[in-house]
C-alpha positions in Angstrom: 0.0 0.0 0.0 1.3 3.4 -0.9 0.1 7.0 -0.4 -0.7 9.3 -3.3 1.3 12.0 -1.6 4.2 11.5 0.9 2.5 11.1 4.3 3.7 11.1 7.8 1.4 9.5 10.4 2.3 10.9 13.9 1.1 8.7 16.7 0.8 10.7 19.9 -0.6 11.2 23.3 0.8 11.2 26.9 3.2 8.6 28.1 1.6 5.2 28.5 -1.0 5.4 25.8 0.7 2.9 23.5 2.3 5.3 20.9 5.2 2.9 20.2 3.0 -0.2 20.0 0.5 1.5 17.6 3.3 3.1 15.6 4.9 -0.3 15.1 1.6 -1.9 14.1 0.9 0.9 11.6 4.4 0.5 10.2 3.9 -3.2 9.7 0.4 -2.6 8.2 1.6 0.1 5.7 5.0 -1.6 5.1 6.8 1.6 5.9 9.5 2.9 8.3 8.7 3.5 12.0 10.6 6.2 13.8 10.6 6.2 17.6 10.3 9.8 18.5 11.7 9.4 22.0 15.0 8.4 20.3 15.2 11.9 18.8 15.2 13.7 22.1 18.4 15.6 22.8 20.4 14.4 25.8 19.4 17.5 27.8 15.7 16.6 27.5 16.3 12.9 28.5 18.4 14.1 31.5 15.6 16.4 32.6 12.9 13.8 32.3 15.1 11.2 34.0 15.5 13.6 36.9 11.7 14.0 37.1 11.8 17.5 35.7 8.9 18.2 33.2 9.9 19.6 29.9 8.9 23.1 29.0 7.8 24.3 25.6 11.3 25.7 25.0 12.7 22.2 25.7 10.4 20.7 23.1 10.7 23.0 20.1 14.1 21.5 18.9 12.9 18.0 19.5 9.6 18.6 17.6 11.5 20.1 14.7 13.7 17.0 14.6 10.7 14.7 14.7 9.2 16.6 11.7 12.3 16.7 9.6 13.3 13.1 10.2 9.9 11.7 9.6 9.1 13.9 6.5 12.5 13.1 5.0 11.7 9.4 5.4 8.3 9.8 3.7 9.9 11.4 0.6 13.0 9.1 0.5 13.1 7.5 -3.0 13.9 4.2 -1.3 10.6 4.3 0.6 8.1 2.7 -1.9 5.1 3.3 0.3 5.8 7.1 0.6 4.6 6.7 4.2 6.5 7.1 7.5 5.1 6.6 11.0 6.6 8.4 14.0 5.7 8.4 17.6 5.6 11.8 19.4 3.6 13.0 22.3 2.4 16.1 20.4 0.4 17.0 23.4 -0.7 20.5 22.4 -2.4 21.8 19.2 0.5 24.3 18.7 3.0 21.3 18.7 1.0 19.6 16.0 1.0 22.8 13.9 4.8 23.3 14.5 5.5 19.7 13.3 3.6 20.5 10.0 5.5 23.8 9.6 9.0 22.2 10.1 8.6 19.5 7.5 11.7 18.7 5.3 9.4 18.9 2.3 6.3 20.9 1.3 5.0 17.8 -0.4 4.4 15.9 2.8 0.9 15.5 4.4 0.8 15.0 8.1 -1.9 12.9 9.8 -2.1 12.8 13.6 -3.4 9.9 15.7 -3.9 11.1 19.2 -4.4 8.4 21.8 -5.6 9.3 25.3 -7.0 7.6 28.4 -7.8 8.4 32.0 -5.1 9.7 34.4 -5.5 6.6 36.5 -5.0 4.3 33.5 -1.9 6.2 32.5 -0.4 5.9 36.0 -1.0 2.2 36.0 0.5 1.7 32.5 3.6 3.8 33.1 4.1 2.3 36.6 4.4 -1.1 34.9 7.1 -0.1 32.5 10.7 -1.0 33.1 13.8 0.8 31.9 12.1 3.8 30.4 13.2 7.3 31.4 9.6 8.6 31.7 8.5 7.6 35.2 5.0 7.8 36.6 5.7 11.0 38.5 6.1 12.8 35.1 2.7 11.6 33.8 0.8 14.4 35.6 2.8 17.1 33.8 1.9 15.6 30.4 -1.7 14.9 31.4 -2.2 18.5 32.6 -1.1 20.1 29.3 -2.8 17.6 27.0 -5.1 19.1 24.4 -7.1 16.4 22.8 -7.9 17.3 19.2 -11.4 18.5 18.7 -13.5 20.5 16.3 -11.9 21.5 13.1 -8.7 19.5 13.9 -10.6 16.2 13.5 -10.7 14.4 10.1 -14.5 14.2 10.4 -14.5 18.0 10.2 -11.9 18.3 7.4 -8.9 18.4 9.8 -5.9 16.1 10.0 -6.4 14.4 13.4 -8.0 11.3 14.8 -8.6 11.2 18.6 -9.1 7.8 20.2 -9.9 7.0 23.8 -7.8 3.9 24.7 -9.4 3.3 28.1 -10.0 -0.4 28.8 -9.0 -1.3 25.2 -6.4 -3.8 24.0 -3.7 -2.7 21.6 -5.4 -4.9 18.9 -8.8 -3.1 19.4 -7.1 0.4 19.3 -5.2 -0.6 16.1 -8.5 -1.8 14.4 -10.0 1.6 15.2 -7.0 3.5 13.7 -6.8 1.3 10.6 -10.6 1.8 10.1 -10.1 5.5 9.2 -10.2 5.6 5.4 -8.7 9.1 5.2 -5.6 8.3 7.3 -3.4 8.2 4.2 
């Protein structure tokens, strides 16, 4: 399967919503590259989060630009027959999603955003069960508090470029079926 225009699918939401899992499933489904957005954080951001210090907008701009440039370059890469790239990125605020679109490596690229969210209690449980990740449960509240779930004109149902999915009490398989069910994703 390939896109008619180079397309980046950004899978986002707060820590613990399953961005990486869904990103990997979409990558397999579309037979395209998957980029783990957390791997693009500069060391200073990782050090802050590891120390339990929430990132500020100023901390995020460089990272968001790298997410945009890396993923869009992958979508337009001549070696990528699908012309699709999937990247995970929390993209918690509307202005972050807009910034990602603005910083693309190519004007040809179309961005689609899949925003996954759940209750605070569910996030705490999921993050508490993770081992070896720098984002600890004490950082979840800072992400949850700034989260702006796409709504209104941002949603694909209203002509926008976002899908918002509540992942509460859903298995990764059920969430993936919901995402893959959106005809206008690519």
